[in-house]
NUROKE-377875 format. One record per residue (C-alpha): residue in one letter; x, y, z. Coordinates in pm, whole numbers, plus 50000, padded with zeros to 5 digits. Last residue first. Layout:
N
+------+-------+-------+-------+
: code :    px :    py :    pz :
+------+-------+-------+-------+
:    A :     X :     Y :     Z :
...
+------+-------+-------+-------+
***
This chain:
124
+------+-------+-------+-------+
: code :    px :    py :    pz :
+------+-------+-------+-------+
:    G : 19441 : 50609 : 54109 :
:    L : 19597 : 50421 : 53817 :
:    L : 19763 : 50080 : 53811 :
:    G : 19500 : 49937 : 54044 :
:    L : 19374 : 49662 : 53815 :
:    R : 19041 : 49837 : 53760 :
:    R : 19221 : 50161 : 53674 :
:    A : 19450 : 49994 : 53419 :
:    L : 19148 : 49817 : 53267 :
:    P : 18957 : 50144 : 53232 :
:    A : 19270 : 50314 : 53086 :
:    A : 19320 : 50058 : 52807 :
:    F : 19656 : 49893 : 52855 :
:    I : 19993 : 49936 : 52682 :
:    W : 20291 : 49731 : 52800 :
:    E : 20662 : 49809 : 52796 :
:    E : 20960 : 49584 : 52872 :
:    L : 21267 : 49668 : 52664 :
:    E : 21550 : 49424 : 52729 :
:    D : 21800 : 49381 : 53013 :
:    S : 21522 : 49441 : 53265 :
:    G : 21554 : 49691 : 53548 :
:    E : 21270 : 49922 : 53457 :
:    V : 20921 : 49813 : 53355 :
:    R : 20733 : 50074 : 53157 :
:    V : 20352 : 50078 : 53166 :
:    L : 20188 : 50285 : 52891 :
:    V : 19827 : 50380 : 52959 :
:    C : 19556 : 50424 : 52695 :
:    G : 19367 : 50747 : 52636 :
:    R : 19328 : 50730 : 52258 :
:    E : 19631 : 50947 : 52182 :
:    L : 19828 : 50703 : 52399 :
:    Y : 19722 : 50416 : 52173 :
:    F : 19835 : 50566 : 51842 :
:    G : 20148 : 50726 : 51983 :
:    C : 20257 : 50402 : 52146 :
:    I : 20211 : 50211 : 51819 :
:    K : 20400 : 50479 : 51625 :
:    A : 20687 : 50475 : 51876 :
:    W : 20693 : 50094 : 51866 :
:    A : 20726 : 50095 : 51488 :
:    E : 21000 : 50358 : 51495 :
:    E : 21197 : 50154 : 51748 :
:    E : 21141 : 49834 : 51550 :
:    T : 21286 : 50003 : 51243 :
:    Q : 21166 : 50120 : 50900 :
:    A : 20805 : 50186 : 50989 :
:    E : 20461 : 50147 : 50835 :
:    E : 20112 : 50220 : 50963 :
:    E : 19772 : 50065 : 50889 :
:    L : 19705 : 50025 : 51263 :
:    D : 19664 : 49650 : 51210 :
:    A : 19996 : 49661 : 51021 :
:    L : 20166 : 49810 : 51328 :
:    T : 20020 : 49538 : 51548 :
:    G : 20141 : 49271 : 51308 :
:    W : 20487 : 49428 : 51303 :
:    L : 20516 : 49435 : 51682 :
:    D : 20382 : 49084 : 51736 :
:    G : 20384 : 49117 : 52118 :
:    D : 20603 : 48812 : 52170 :
:    V : 20614 : 48750 : 52545 :
:    E : 20916 : 48720 : 52777 :
:    A : 21146 : 48984 : 52628 :
:    S : 20852 : 49222 : 52610 :
:    Q : 20715 : 49498 : 52389 :
:    L : 20340 : 49525 : 52426 :
:    A : 20011 : 49619 : 52266 :
:    E : 19644 : 49658 : 52369 :
:    A : 19703 : 49433 : 52667 :
:    H : 19445 : 49179 : 52790 :
:    G : 19583 : 48871 : 52615 :
:    S : 19932 : 48979 : 52719 :
:    L : 19832 : 48931 : 53083 :
:    V : 19806 : 48556 : 53029 :
:    Y : 20158 : 48546 : 52881 :
:    A : 20299 : 48773 : 53152 :
:    D : 20170 : 48544 : 53426 :
:    V : 19825 : 48530 : 53581 :
:    A : 19702 : 48254 : 53810 :
:    E : 19338 : 48146 : 53768 :
:    D : 19432 : 47782 : 53696 :
:    D : 19591 : 47758 : 54041 :
:    P : 19254 : 47812 : 54208 :
:    Y : 19231 : 48123 : 54428 :
:    T : 19257 : 48167 : 54804 :
:    K : 19135 : 48478 : 54987 :
:    G : 19360 : 48646 : 55243 :
:    P : 19419 : 48957 : 55032 :
:    T : 19155 : 48999 : 54758 :
:    R : 19314 : 48930 : 54421 :
:    R : 19293 : 49194 : 54150 :
:    E : 19087 : 49116 : 53839 :
:    L : 19124 : 49004 : 53475 :
:    R : 18815 : 48871 : 53301 :
:    D : 18848 : 48580 : 53054 :
:    D : 18610 : 48365 : 53262 :
:    R : 18833 : 48409 : 53567 :
:    E : 19179 : 48564 : 53553 :
:    Y : 19376 : 48646 : 53867 :
:    L : 19608 : 48932 : 53951 :
:    S : 19823 : 49022 : 54253 :
:    D : 20118 : 48809 : 54138 :
:    L : 20143 : 49014 : 53819 :
:    F : 20155 : 49338 : 54022 :
:    T : 20416 : 49197 : 54259 :
:    Q : 20622 : 49095 : 53954 :
:    W : 20593 : 49445 : 53809 :
:    E : 20685 : 49604 : 54144 :
:    S : 20993 : 49377 : 54160 :
:    L : 21098 : 49473 : 53807 :
:    S : 21056 : 49841 : 53891 :
:    L : 20744 : 50014 : 53764 :
:    T : 20706 : 50326 : 53548 :
:    L : 20362 : 50458 : 53455 :
:    V : 20296 : 50667 : 53145 :
:    T : 19950 : 50799 : 53048 :
:    D : 19852 : 51063 : 53300 :
:    S : 20213 : 51169 : 53321 :
:    S : 20531 : 51052 : 53493 :
:    L : 20353 : 50815 : 53732 :
:    T : 20630 : 50642 : 53926 :
:    M : 20604 : 50311 : 54109 :
+------+-------+-------+-------+
***
């Protein structure tokens, strides 16, 4: 895990999977699992469940609705790369955290509100 600034965190694919495996969702609230405690199967978190808690994302596994997110921000772009750059800029200016996952064939980046990122152990 590499923290390249206050707002960008880089995880390897295995660190990302370990992170996902460490989460549970109960009553629409995302939390970290306590080691040694058991959790019901319906509280498991995968990328799709996590996407409901992200501000925005680019993922091969989950459709982050790039163009819909851009429209919500009342922005326009010519390419997906430009759109994602505008989305990142918008959220990072507001104190959010960008999580980059390295080792995937396709772009894997997630944006979380800083309080959520802290609660989930992504930030100190």
